[in-house]
VEXFI-443933 format. One record per atom (N, C-alpha, C): atom name; x negated, y, z negated. Coordinates in Angstrom, 2 decimals. Each point is the difference from the previous one (the first is absolute). Last residue first. Example, Ala and Ser with C-alpha at 12.3 -4.5 7.8 and 13.67 -1.06 7.14 Angstrom:
<sites>
N|-12.85|-2.25|-7.08
CA|-0.82|1.19|-0.06
C|0.77|1.09|-0.73
N|-0.29|-5.72|0.07
CA|0.89|1.19|0.00
C|-0.90|1.20|0.00
</sites>
This chain:
<sites>
N|-121.27|127.89|-94.84
CA|0.46|1.38|-0.23
C|0.24|0.73|1.30
N|0.54|-5.40|-0.47
CA|-1.05|0.99|0.03
C|0.60|1.40|-0.13
N|2.15|-4.56|-2.25
CA|-0.35|0.48|1.32
C|-1.12|1.01|-0.07
N|2.54|-2.69|-3.51
CA|-0.18|1.46|0.03
C|-0.26|0.52|1.41
N|0.48|-4.72|-1.50
CA|1.19|0.68|0.50
C|-0.14|1.52|0.06
N|-3.44|-3.02|-1.69
CA|0.34|-0.45|1.35
C|1.13|0.81|0.60
N|-1.18|0.76|-4.49
CA|-1.08|0.45|0.87
C|0.32|-0.36|1.46
N|2.92|-1.63|-3.29
CA|0.13|1.45|0.17
C|-1.06|0.54|0.95
N|-0.29|-4.54|-1.15
CA|1.19|0.25|0.82
C|0.15|1.50|0.25
N|-3.43|-1.33|-2.91
CA|-0.30|-0.41|1.37
C|1.19|0.28|0.93
N|0.61|0.78|-4.58
CA|-0.99|0.95|0.51
C|-0.32|-0.32|1.46
N|2.73|-3.01|-2.35
CA|0.72|1.23|0.34
C|-0.95|1.04|0.58
N|-1.93|-3.95|-1.62
CA|0.80|-0.27|1.19
C|0.74|1.25|0.45
N|-2.40|0.18|-4.04
CA|-0.92|-0.10|1.14
C|0.76|-0.23|1.30
N|2.50|-0.01|-3.93
CA|-0.53|1.34|0.23
C|-0.94|-0.01|1.20
N|1.68|-4.11|-1.49
CA|1.04|0.79|0.66
C|-0.48|1.40|0.31
N|-2.66|-2.92|-2.58
CA|-0.08|-0.32|1.42
C|1.03|0.77|0.80
N|0.15|0.36|-4.69
CA|-1.15|0.70|0.56
C|-0.17|-0.28|1.50
N|4.80|-1.24|-1.46
CA|-1.16|0.25|-0.85
C|-1.11|0.73|0.74
N|4.58|-1.22|1.60
CA|-1.11|-0.92|0.29
C|-1.24|0.22|-0.85
N|4.27|2.54|-0.44
CA|0.41|-1.32|0.48
C|-1.16|-0.99|0.07
N|-0.70|4.54|-1.30
CA|0.97|-0.57|-0.94
C|0.36|-1.43|0.39
N|-2.75|2.50|2.90
CA|-0.72|-0.38|-1.22
C|0.94|-0.66|-0.99
N|1.87|1.77|3.96
CA|-0.83|-1.18|0.30
C|-0.71|-0.49|-1.27
N|2.43|3.99|-0.41
CA|0.91|-1.13|0.27
C|-0.78|-1.28|0.28
N|-2.41|4.07|-0.55
CA|0.57|-0.47|-1.27
C|0.91|-1.21|0.20
N|-1.78|2.15|3.83
CA|-1.06|-0.66|-0.77
C|0.55|-0.59|-1.30
N|2.93|2.62|2.55
CA|-0.28|-1.27|0.68
C|-1.06|-0.79|-0.77
N|0.96|4.34|-1.50
CA|1.16|-0.89|-0.23
C|-0.25|-1.38|0.61
N|-3.15|3.35|0.87
CA|-0.11|-0.45|-1.39
C|1.15|-0.95|-0.34
N|0.06|2.17|4.16
CA|-1.00|-1.07|-0.01
C|-0.17|-0.55|-1.41
N|2.79|3.70|0.47
CA|0.62|-1.19|0.59
C|-0.98|-1.17|0.01
N|-1.60|4.15|-1.35
CA|0.93|-0.51|-1.02
C|0.70|-1.26|0.50
N|-2.90|2.39|2.97
CA|-0.70|-0.80|-1.01
C|0.93|-0.55|-1.08
N|0.61|1.30|5.23
CA|0.63|0.40|-1.25
C|-0.56|-0.91|-1.11
N|-1.59|1.72|5.24
CA|-0.01|-1.05|-1.02
C|0.57|0.56|-1.29
N|-0.01|2.85|3.73
CA|0.07|-1.30|0.67
C|0.13|-1.13|-1.00
N|1.89|5.07|-0.88
CA|-1.26|-0.75|-0.01
C|0.22|-1.36|0.65
N|3.13|4.22|1.46
CA|-0.42|-0.66|-1.23
C|-1.34|-0.71|0.15
N|2.90|2.38|3.34
CA|-0.92|0.85|-0.74
C|-0.50|-0.59|-1.31
N|2.85|-1.99|3.51
CA|0.79|0.89|-0.85
C|-0.89|0.90|-0.86
N|-1.90|-3.28|2.84
CA|0.79|0.86|0.89
C|0.83|1.00|-0.79
N|-2.39|-3.31|-2.39
CA|-0.92|0.98|0.57
C|0.76|0.98|0.90
N|2.47|-3.60|-1.77
CA|-0.44|0.92|-1.07
C|-0.89|1.10|0.55
N|1.35|-3.44|2.96
CA|1.14|0.85|-0.37
C|-0.40|1.01|-1.07
N|-3.18|-3.26|1.30
CA|0.25|0.95|1.09
C|1.12|0.97|-0.37
N|-0.88|-3.55|-2.98
CA|-1.09|0.99|-0.01
C|0.22|1.06|1.08
N|2.97|-3.63|-0.09
CA|0.21|0.87|-1.17
C|-1.05|1.09|-0.02
N|-0.50|-3.31|3.26
CA|1.16|0.85|0.30
C|0.30|0.97|-1.15
N|-3.38|-3.24|-0.61
CA|-0.42|0.97|1.02
C|1.13|0.97|0.30
N|0.95|-3.61|-2.83
CA|-0.83|0.99|-0.67
C|-0.45|1.09|0.98
N|2.28|-3.70|1.73
CA|0.91|0.84|-0.79
C|-0.77|1.11|-0.71
N|-2.55|-3.17|2.32
CA|0.78|0.82|0.93
C|0.96|0.92|-0.75
N|-2.46|-3.13|-2.53
CA|-0.91|1.00|0.57
C|0.76|0.94|0.94
N|2.26|-3.73|-1.74
CA|-0.18|1.03|-1.02
C|-0.88|1.12|0.53
N|0.52|-3.77|2.71
CA|1.26|0.75|-0.06
C|-0.11|1.14|-1.01
N|-3.60|-2.96|0.23
CA|0.08|0.78|1.25
C|1.27|0.86|0.02
N|-0.47|-2.98|-3.53
CA|-0.96|1.11|-0.15
C|0.00|0.85|1.26
N|2.59|-3.88|0.08
CA|0.59|1.00|-0.90
C|-0.95|1.18|-0.23
N|-1.56|-3.69|2.56
CA|1.12|0.65|0.70
C|0.58|1.12|-0.87
N|-3.25|-2.72|-1.96
CA|-0.60|0.88|1.02
C|1.10|0.76|0.73
N|1.42|-3.25|-3.04
CA|-0.62|1.12|-0.71
C|-0.58|0.99|1.01
N|1.68|-4.02|1.73
CA|1.08|0.86|-0.47
C|-0.56|1.24|-0.71
N|-2.98|-3.38|1.31
CA|0.54|0.68|1.19
C|1.10|0.99|-0.40
N|-1.71|-2.71|-3.41
CA|-0.99|0.99|0.43
C|0.48|0.76|1.23
N|2.62|-3.61|-1.51
CA|0.09|1.15|-0.90
C|-0.98|1.09|0.39
N|-0.21|-4.05|2.36
CA|1.27|0.69|0.28
C|0.14|1.25|-0.86
N|-3.63|-2.79|-0.92
CA|-0.20|0.69|1.28
C|1.25|0.77|0.41
N|0.30|-2.76|-3.76
CA|-0.82|1.18|-0.31
C|-0.23|0.80|1.28
N|2.13|-4.09|0.53
CA|0.91|0.97|-0.66
C|-0.76|1.27|-0.36
N|-2.49|-3.53|1.72
CA|0.86|0.53|1.06
C|0.97|1.03|-0.57
N|-2.69|-2.38|-3.02
CA|-0.78|1.00|0.74
C|0.82|0.62|1.13
N|1.90|-3.56|-2.39
CA|-0.08|1.19|-0.85
C|-0.79|1.11|0.69
N|0.24|-4.15|2.18
CA|1.33|0.61|-0.07
C|0.00|1.27|-0.83
N|-3.95|-2.57|0.19
CA|0.27|0.63|1.29
C|1.36|0.68|0.02
N|-1.17|-2.49|-3.84
CA|-0.84|1.20|0.12
C|0.29|0.71|1.32
N|2.19|-4.13|-0.66
CA|0.43|0.98|-0.99
C|-0.75|1.31|0.16
N|-1.34|-3.63|2.64
CA|1.31|0.51|0.43
C|0.51|1.07|-0.96
N|-4.00|-2.19|-1.18
CA|-0.21|0.82|1.20
C|1.32|0.60|0.47
N|0.15|-3.10|-3.52
CA|-0.61|1.25|-0.43
C|-0.18|0.95|1.18
N|1.54|-4.33|0.89
CA|1.01|0.74|-0.75
C|-0.53|1.37|-0.39
N|-3.04|-2.93|2.03
CA|0.99|0.47|0.97
C|1.10|0.81|-0.68
N|-3.27|-2.21|-2.63
CA|-0.55|1.19|0.65
C|1.01|0.59|0.98
N|1.82|-2.67|-4.18
CA|-0.70|-0.33|1.23
C|-0.46|1.29|0.65
N|2.52|-0.03|-3.97
CA|-1.00|-1.02|-0.28
C|-0.75|-0.43|1.25
N|3.03|4.38|-2.38
CA|-0.34|-0.67|1.26
C|-1.14|-1.00|-0.24
N|3.31|0.91|-3.94
CA|-1.19|0.64|0.55
C|-0.32|-0.69|1.32
N|4.76|0.52|-2.90
CA|-0.91|-0.87|0.75
C|-1.14|0.83|0.56
N|3.84|1.76|-2.44
CA|-0.85|-0.76|-0.89
C|-1.00|-0.91|0.70
N|4.04|1.42|2.93
CA|-0.33|0.64|-1.28
C|-0.82|-0.92|-0.90
N|-0.49|-0.68|5.22
CA|1.06|-0.21|-0.98
C|-0.40|0.65|-1.31
N|-2.22|2.22|4.10
CA|0.01|-1.35|-0.54
C|1.17|-0.10|-0.96
N|-0.25|3.39|4.38
CA|-0.31|-0.18|-1.42
C|-0.03|-1.48|-0.33
N|-0.27|3.88|4.42
CA|0.26|-1.36|-0.48
C|-0.41|-0.12|-1.45
N|1.58|4.72|2.00
CA|-1.18|-0.85|-0.12
C|0.41|-1.38|-0.45
N|2.94|3.57|3.01
CA|-0.24|-0.46|-1.35
C|-1.18|-0.95|-0.01
N|1.79|4.31|3.25
CA|-0.57|-1.34|-0.03
C|-0.23|-0.39|-1.46
</sites>
């Protein structure tokens, strides 16, 4: 879904224009949020399968060097907020021991 826009250089001058613009942009944000949640759920399942395979092979459930790579990638792309986001994603995907 694409958000409604105003003509280039034109500021919405009527409340209705502003409302349509904001509502369209919020709808796009809602779409993105649904996509993010879906991808985190998929990541969680993949992580669970990896953890099970490692443990079944006699390894450790969590590989800290891999988590460091993920943290570094998020931080490099998104800065300090990326580190916090990666920490939350990793925590969500670790599952229970």
